[in-house]
C-alpha positions as CSV (number, residue, x, y, z in Angstrom):
1,X,172.7,111.7,-16.9
2,X,173.3,108.1,-16.0
3,X,170.3,106.0,-16.9
4,X,171.5,102.4,-17.0
5,X,174.2,100.1,-15.6
6,X,175.9,100.0,-19.0
7,X,176.1,103.9,-19.0
8,X,177.5,103.7,-15.5
9,X,180.0,101.2,-16.5
10,X,181.2,103.5,-19.4
11,X,181.4,106.5,-17.1
12,X,183.5,104.6,-14.5
13,X,187.1,103.9,-15.4
14,X,188.5,100.7,-14.0
15,X,188.2,96.9,-14.1
16,X,185.0,94.9,-13.8
17,X,185.8,94.3,-10.1
18,X,186.0,98.0,-9.5
19,X,182.7,98.5,-11.2
20,X,181.2,95.8,-9.0
21,X,182.6,97.6,-5.9
22,X,181.0,100.8,-7.0
23,X,177.7,99.1,-7.4
24,X,178.1,97.4,-4.0
25,X,178.8,100.8,-2.4
26,X,175.7,102.3,-4.0
27,X,173.5,99.4,-2.7
28,X,174.9,99.5,0.8
29,X,174.7,103.3,1.0
30,X,170.9,103.2,0.6
31,X,168.8,104.0,3.6
32,X,166.1,101.8,2.2
33,X,166.5,98.0,2.3
34,X,167.3,96.2,-0.9
35,X,166.7,92.6,-1.8
36,X,167.8,90.9,-5.0
37,X,166.3,87.5,-5.9
38,X,166.6,85.4,-8.9
39,X,163.8,84.1,-11.1
40,X,163.3,81.2,-8.8
41,X,162.9,83.3,-5.7
42,X,166.3,82.6,-4.3
43,X,167.9,85.5,-2.4
44,X,171.1,86.7,-4.2
45,X,171.8,89.8,-2.1
46,X,170.5,92.1,0.7
47,X,172.1,95.4,1.8
48,X,173.0,96.6,5.3
49,X,169.8,98.7,5.6
50,X,167.7,95.6,5.0
51,X,169.7,93.7,7.7
52,X,168.8,96.4,10.2
53,X,165.2,96.7,9.1
54,X,164.5,93.0,9.2
55,X,166.8,92.2,12.1
56,X,168.7,89.5,10.3
57,X,172.2,88.8,8.9
58,X,172.7,88.5,5.1
59,X,174.4,85.1,5.5
60,X,171.2,83.7,7.1
61,X,169.1,84.4,4.1
62,X,171.4,84.7,1.0
63,X,171.2,81.5,-1.0
64,X,167.8,80.5,0.4
65,X,164.5,80.6,-1.3
66,X,161.8,83.1,-0.2
67,X,159.3,80.3,0.2
68,X,161.4,79.0,3.1
69,X,161.7,82.4,4.8
70,X,157.9,82.8,4.7
71,X,157.3,79.3,6.1
72,X,159.6,79.8,9.0
73,X,158.0,83.2,9.7
74,X,160.9,85.5,9.0
75,X,158.5,87.5,6.9
76,X,154.7,87.1,6.8
77,X,154.2,87.7,3.1
78,X,156.5,87.8,0.2
79,X,156.4,90.6,-2.5
80,X,158.9,88.5,-4.5
81,X,156.5,85.6,-4.8
82,X,153.8,88.0,-5.9
83,X,156.0,89.5,-8.5
84,X,157.0,86.1,-9.9
85,X,153.3,85.1,-10.0
86,X,151.9,88.3,-11.5
87,X,155.0,89.2,-13.6
88,X,154.4,92.9,-12.7
89,X,155.5,95.3,-9.9
90,X,153.8,94.8,-6.6
91,X,153.6,96.9,-3.4
92,X,152.5,95.5,0.0
93,X,152.8,96.0,3.8
94,X,154.8,93.4,5.8
95,X,154.7,92.8,9.5
96,X,158.1,91.5,10.7
97,X,158.9,89.3,13.7
98,X,160.7,92.2,15.4
99,X,157.4,94.2,15.4
100,X,158.3,96.5,12.5
101,X,156.0,97.5,9.7
102,X,157.6,97.7,6.3
103,X,156.4,99.1,3.0
104,X,157.8,96.7,0.4
105,X,157.9,97.2,-3.4
106,X,159.0,94.5,-5.8
107,X,160.0,95.1,-9.4
108,X,160.7,92.4,-12.0
109,X,163.7,92.5,-14.4
110,X,163.1,90.6,-17.6
111,X,165.5,88.8,-19.9
112,X,165.3,88.9,-23.7
113,X,162.7,86.1,-23.8
114,X,160.3,87.8,-21.5
115,X,161.1,85.7,-18.4
116,X,161.9,87.2,-15.1
117,X,165.6,87.1,-14.5
118,X,165.8,89.2,-11.3
119,X,163.4,90.7,-8.7
120,X,164.5,93.8,-7.0
121,X,162.8,94.5,-3.7
122,X,162.8,97.8,-1.9
123,X,162.1,97.8,1.9
124,X,161.1,101.0,3.7
125,X,160.7,100.9,7.5
126,X,157.5,102.9,8.2
127,X,157.2,101.8,11.9
128,X,158.2,105.2,13.2
129,X,156.1,106.9,10.6
130,X,153.1,104.9,11.8
131,X,153.9,105.8,15.3
132,X,154.0,109.4,14.4
133,X,150.8,109.0,12.6
134,X,149.2,107.4,15.7
135,X,150.6,110.1,17.9
136,X,149.3,112.7,15.5
137,X,145.8,111.0,15.6
138,X,146.0,110.9,19.4
139,X,146.9,114.6,19.5
140,X,144.0,115.4,17.1
141,X,141.6,113.4,19.4
142,X,143.1,115.2,22.4
143,X,142.7,118.6,20.8
144,X,139.1,117.7,19.9
145,X,138.5,116.6,23.5
146,X,139.9,120.0,24.7
147,X,137.7,121.8,22.2
148,X,134.7,119.8,23.4
149,X,135.5,120.5,27.0
150,X,136.0,124.2,26.3
151,X,132.7,124.2,24.4
152,X,131.1,122.6,27.4
153,X,132.7,125.1,29.8
154,X,131.3,127.8,27.5
155,X,127.9,126.2,27.5
156,X,127.9,125.8,31.3
157,X,128.9,129.4,31.6
158,X,126.0,130.5,29.4
159,X,123.6,128.1,31.2
160,X,124.7,129.3,34.6
161,X,124.4,133.0,33.9
162,X,121.0,133.0,35.6
163,X,121.7,130.3,38.2
164,X,123.4,130.5,41.5
165,X,125.3,127.3,42.4
166,X,127.7,127.6,45.4
167,X,127.0,124.6,47.7
168,X,128.3,121.1,47.4
169,X,124.8,119.8,47.3
170,X,123.8,122.0,44.3
171,X,127.0,121.3,42.5
172,X,126.2,117.5,42.7
173,X,122.6,118.2,41.7
174,X,123.4,120.2,38.6
175,X,126.2,117.8,37.6
176,X,123.6,115.0,37.6
177,X,121.2,117.2,35.7
178,X,123.9,117.8,33.0
179,X,124.4,114.0,32.6
180,X,120.7,113.3,32.3
181,X,120.1,116.1,29.9
182,X,121.9,114.0,27.3
183,X,119.1,111.4,27.3
184,X,115.3,111.6,27.0
185,X,114.5,109.7,30.3
186,X,111.8,111.2,32.4
187,X,113.0,113.2,35.4
188,X,110.9,113.8,38.5
189,X,112.1,116.9,40.5
190,X,111.0,117.1,44.1
191,X,111.4,120.1,46.4
192,X,109.6,122.8,48.4
193,X,107.8,125.6,46.7
194,X,110.2,128.4,45.6
195,X,113.4,126.2,45.9
196,X,114.2,126.3,42.1
197,X,112.6,123.2,40.6
198,X,111.5,125.2,37.5
199,X,115.0,126.6,37.0
200,X,116.5,123.1,37.2
201,X,114.0,121.8,34.6
202,X,114.8,124.6,32.2
203,X,118.5,123.9,32.7
204,X,118.0,120.3,31.7
205,X,116.1,121.4,28.6
206,X,118.7,124.0,27.6
207,X,121.6,121.5,28.1
208,X,119.9,118.9,26.0
209,X,119.7,118.2,22.2
210,X,116.2,119.6,22.4
211,X,117.5,123.1,23.4
212,X,116.2,124.5,20.0
213,X,112.8,123.0,20.5
214,X,110.0,124.5,22.7
215,X,110.0,124.4,26.5
216,X,106.4,124.2,27.5
217,X,105.7,124.8,31.3
218,X,102.3,123.6,32.6
219,X,101.2,124.5,36.1
220,X,98.9,121.5,36.9
221,X,97.4,123.2,39.9
222,X,96.5,126.4,38.1
223,X,94.3,124.9,35.4
224,X,90.7,124.2,36.4
225,X,90.0,120.5,36.5
226,X,87.2,120.8,33.8
227,X,89.7,122.3,31.3
228,X,93.0,120.5,32.1
229,X,92.3,117.5,29.8
230,X,91.5,119.7,26.8
231,X,94.5,122.0,27.6
232,X,96.9,119.1,27.7
233,X,95.6,116.9,24.9
234,X,93.7,119.5,22.7
235,X,90.4,118.9,21.0
236,X,88.9,118.5,17.6
237,X,86.4,120.7,15.7
238,X,83.1,120.6,17.5
239,X,84.2,118.3,20.3
240,X,82.1,120.1,22.8
241,X,79.9,123.2,23.3
242,X,82.0,126.3,23.2
243,X,84.9,124.7,21.5
244,X,86.7,126.6,18.7
245,X,85.5,125.8,15.3
246,X,89.0,124.9,14.1
247,X,89.8,122.9,17.2
248,X,92.9,123.5,19.3
249,X,96.2,121.6,19.7
250,X,97.1,120.6,23.3
251,X,100.2,121.5,25.2
252,X,101.6,118.1,24.5
253,X,101.5,118.8,20.7
254,X,103.0,122.3,21.3
255,X,106.0,120.6,23.0
256,X,106.7,118.4,20.0
257,X,110.5,118.3,19.5
258,X,111.0,119.9,22.9
259,X,110.3,119.5,26.5
260,X,107.0,119.4,28.5
261,X,107.5,120.5,32.1
262,X,104.6,119.4,34.3
263,X,104.9,121.5,37.4
264,X,103.1,120.5,40.6
265,X,102.1,117.2,39.0
266,X,100.7,116.1,42.3
267,X,97.7,118.3,41.6
268,X,96.8,116.5,38.4
269,X,93.3,115.0,38.6
270,X,93.3,111.2,38.7
271,X,91.1,111.0,35.6
272,X,93.8,112.9,33.6
273,X,96.6,110.7,35.1
274,X,95.3,107.7,33.0
275,X,95.7,109.6,29.7
276,X,99.1,110.9,30.8
277,X,100.3,107.3,31.6
278,X,99.2,106.2,28.1
279,X,101.1,109.1,26.5
280,X,104.3,108.2,28.5
281,X,104.1,104.6,27.4
282,X,103.6,105.2,23.7
283,X,104.2,108.9,23.0
284,X,100.8,109.0,21.5
285,X,97.6,110.8,22.3
286,X,94.1,111.2,21.2
287,X,92.5,114.7,21.2
288,X,89.1,115.2,22.8
289,X,86.6,114.3,20.1
290,X,89.3,112.7,18.0
291,X,89.3,109.1,16.6
292,X,92.9,108.7,15.6
293,X,96.2,108.8,17.6
294,X,98.8,111.5,17.1
295,X,102.5,110.8,17.7
296,X,104.3,113.5,19.6
297,X,108.1,113.6,20.3
298,X,108.4,115.4,23.6
299,X,110.4,114.8,26.7
300,X,108.6,115.0,30.1
301,X,110.0,116.6,33.2
302,X,107.7,116.6,36.2
303,X,108.0,118.5,39.5
304,X,106.2,118.4,42.7
305,X,106.3,119.9,46.3
306,X,104.2,117.0,47.5
307,X,105.1,113.5,48.8
308,X,103.9,111.3,45.9
309,X,104.6,108.2,47.8
310,X,102.1,109.2,50.5
311,X,99.6,110.2,47.9
312,X,99.9,106.8,46.3
313,X,99.2,105.1,49.6
314,X,96.1,107.3,50.0
315,X,95.0,106.5,46.4
316,X,95.3,110.1,45.4
317,X,98.0,109.4,42.8
318,X,98.2,106.4,40.5
319,X,101.0,104.0,41.5
320,X,101.8,103.0,37.9
321,X,102.1,106.6,36.9
322,X,104.3,107.4,39.9
323,X,106.8,104.6,38.9
324,X,106.8,105.8,35.3
325,X,107.6,109.3,36.4
326,X,110.2,108.4,39.0
327,X,112.8,107.1,36.5
328,X,115.4,109.7,37.5
329,X,114.5,111.4,40.8
330,X,116.1,114.8,41.6
331,X,115.7,116.6,44.9
332,X,116.2,120.3,45.2
333,X,117.2,121.1,48.8
334,X,115.5,124.1,50.4
335,X,117.4,127.3,50.9
336,X,117.9,126.6,54.7
337,X,120.0,123.6,53.8
338,X,122.3,125.7,51.6
339,X,122.7,128.9,53.5
340,X,126.2,129.4,52.1
341,X,124.5,130.4,48.8
342,X,122.4,133.2,50.4
343,X,125.2,135.9,50.0
344,X,125.4,135.0,46.3
345,X,121.7,135.1,45.8
346,X,121.6,138.5,47.5
347,X,124.3,139.8,45.1
348,X,122.5,138.2,42.1
349,X,119.1,139.7,43.0
350,X,120.6,143.1,43.8
351,X,122.1,143.3,40.3
352,X,118.9,142.0,38.7
353,X,116.5,144.4,40.4
354,X,118.9,147.4,40.4
355,X,119.1,147.0,36.6
356,X,115.3,146.6,36.4
357,X,114.6,149.6,38.5
358,X,117.6,151.8,37.2
359,X,119.0,152.1,40.8
360,X,122.2,151.5,42.5
361,X,121.3,150.3,45.9
362,X,123.5,148.3,48.3
363,X,122.8,146.1,51.3
364,X,125.0,146.9,54.3
365,X,127.0,144.0,55.9
366,X,125.0,143.9,59.1
367,X,121.7,143.7,57.1
368,X,123.2,141.0,54.8
369,X,124.1,139.0,58.0
370,X,120.6,139.4,59.2
371,X,119.2,138.1,55.9
372,X,121.5,135.1,55.9
373,X,120.3,134.1,59.3
374,X,116.6,134.1,58.4
375,X,115.3,130.6,57.6
376,X,113.3,131.6,54.5
377,X,110.4,129.2,54.6
378,X,109.4,130.5,51.1
379,X,112.9,129.7,49.8
380,X,114.6,131.5,46.9
381,X,111.2,133.0,45.7
382,X,110.8,134.7,49.1
383,X,114.3,136.0,49.0
384,X,113.9,137.3,45.5
385,X,110.6,139.0,46.4
386,X,112.2,140.6,49.5
387,X,115.2,142.0,47.6
388,X,112.9,143.4,44.9
389,X,110.7,145.0,47.6
390,X,113.7,146.6,49.3
391,X,114.9,148.0,45.9
392,X,111.6,149.5,45.1
393,X,110.5,150.8,48.6
394,X,113.6,151.8,50.4
395,X,114.2,155.6,49.6
396,X,118.0,155.7,50.3
397,X,120.9,153.9,48.6
398,X,122.1,152.0,51.6
399,X,119.8,149.3,53.0
400,X,120.3,148.6,56.7
401,X,118.8,146.2,59.2
402,X,116.1,148.7,60.0
403,X,114.8,148.6,56.4
404,X,114.3,144.8,56.5
405,X,110.8,143.4,57.0
406,X,109.9,143.1,60.7
407,X,109.7,139.3,60.6
408,X,113.3,139.1,59.3
409,X,114.5,141.5,62.0
410,X,112.6,139.7,64.8
411,X,114.0,136.3,63.7
412,X,117.5,137.6,63.8
413,X,117.3,139.1,67.3
414,X,117.1,135.6,68.8
415,X,120.0,134.3,66.7
416,X,122.6,137.0,66.5
417,X,124.2,138.7,69.5
418,X,125.0,142.3,68.5
419,X,127.8,144.1,70.1
420,X,126.7,146.2,73.1
421,X,128.6,149.5,73.0
422,X,128.6,149.6,76.8
423,X,130.8,146.5,76.9
424,X,134.2,147.9,76.0
425,X,136.2,144.8,76.9
426,X,137.9,144.2,73.5
427,X,139.2,140.7,74.5
428,X,135.8,139.5,75.6
429,X,134.1,141.0,72.6
430,X,136.5,139.2,70.3
431,X,136.0,135.9,72.1
432,X,132.2,136.4,71.8
433,X,132.3,137.2,68.2
434,X,134.6,134.3,67.4
435,X,132.5,131.9,69.4
436,X,129.3,133.0,67.6
437,X,131.0,132.6,64.2
438,X,132.1,129.1,65.1
439,X,128.6,128.1,66.2
440,X,127.1,129.6,63.0
441,X,129.7,127.7,60.8
442,X,129.0,124.4,62.6
443,X,125.2,124.9,62.0
444,X,125.6,125.9,58.4
445,X,128.1,123.2,57.3
446,X,127.2,120.2,59.5
447,X,130.8,118.9,60.3
448,X,133.9,120.3,61.9
449,X,135.9,119.4,58.8
450,X,133.6,121.4,56.4
451,X,133.3,124.3,58.9
452,X,137.0,124.5,59.3
453,X,137.5,124.6,55.6
454,X,135.0,127.5,55.2
455,X,136.6,129.4,58.2
456,X,140.1,129.0,56.6
457,X,141.7,127.2,59.5
458,X,142.8,123.7,60.2
459,X,140.4,121.2,61.7
460,X,142.7,120.8,64.7
461,X,142.7,124.6,65.3
462,X,138.9,124.6,65.2
463,X,138.8,121.6,67.6
464,X,141.0,123.5,70.1
465,X,138.8,126.6,69.9
466,X,135.6,124.6,70.3
467,X,137.1,123.0,73.5
468,X,138.4,126.5,74.8
469,X,135.0,128.1,74.4
470,X,133.1,125.2,75.8
471,X,131.1,124.7,72.6
472,X,129.3,121.3,72.4
473,X,129.3,120.6,68.7
474,X,127.1,117.5,69.0
475,X,124.4,119.7,70.6
476,X,124.8,122.4,68.0
477,X,124.5,119.9,65.1
478,X,121.5,118.2,66.8
479,X,119.7,121.5,67.1
480,X,120.4,122.2,63.4
481,X,119.0,118.8,62.4
482,X,115.8,119.4,64.4
483,X,115.3,122.7,62.5
């Protein structure tokens, strides 16, 4: 094994010049850059790899001192100077003018007197390595992003297992709900009774970081006024006649670490509104009969089917409380504004109540059309109750129009033109059906563009059919708005 230059010289036959040529060949064949400097920091030799790495020619640096090269910016730091100063091997990173990053190691060669005779510097271009490292890091971040998105999709899938969202309005609403679930800001949900305010509130809770905490729902209109303060804020031992001996924590305390959903907050007595405002401002409460404050970490979501703005004007609701609650307003549209979701709701409730009642009933298409055309003043709750009623009471497996409640049947007679078997003109019957479908689509979706998309035709085709059948879309849309 060759360990030294002297051993190499012994193993190579030839003159000193030939030995030097061997050494030159070895130096130039290295993929790493090599610099040789003397004890004063003057460059003696650099190899071809070093020329490529540094973007310089050997003749431009050989014979010059390292100090000059640093001063003119050829290199930003010199490992040679560090080696000469410390008299020990040094490794550092260098940023070159050509944009490359180089890992540089300098090693001293001492003479017999302990002085540095030579500094051997090894350059290794790690620019591509760093790029690969950056790409790897980007790929890791991208993979993590994909994992997070897949996790979010899985979360959404689980959260939406009991929710029907088909209309554009509801997609926007639940998209907003998902965003605000990540913060603890107060949300005020407005909408008609039975439209799904409670479902939306629970969705926000289950999408949030508080999902493992309690979700306490309070129906502000169902608790007697005399009891609502003690129910919300709790009471201490012996606070009043009839109180429990050990006292009782309020619903605010029970919601600690979770979400308190104040449903129908418009029914909250004005006297209790003051204490609610104090809690919202400081997240602190005082139980009835108590003397010290309790800090409670709970998020508040409020909901109402009443116009709180009008109630404020009539002094039925505190203005300051309204502004504190109305941080993030959300409006749940009534079912009549998202009729395209009714078929999905029918399917959802059929599965739910068939499973509950161990039955396998179906709703015939004509009956489903009849249901879809009913305005549902009671919204989703009314539809749910009706489907459950049909599952329980209808004795046969197939539910027809005749099985529907009379008010639903009566309402449809004025809206749907059923085919009269005595009219056997197929062409006219086709025209009548197509015209009726176009009118229904315009009413349901509000614009020709959206109606055409749902009907599966181009907007220009729909416009021609509207003109051919004498349909006045502005009249149809005006009628829909008045409803």
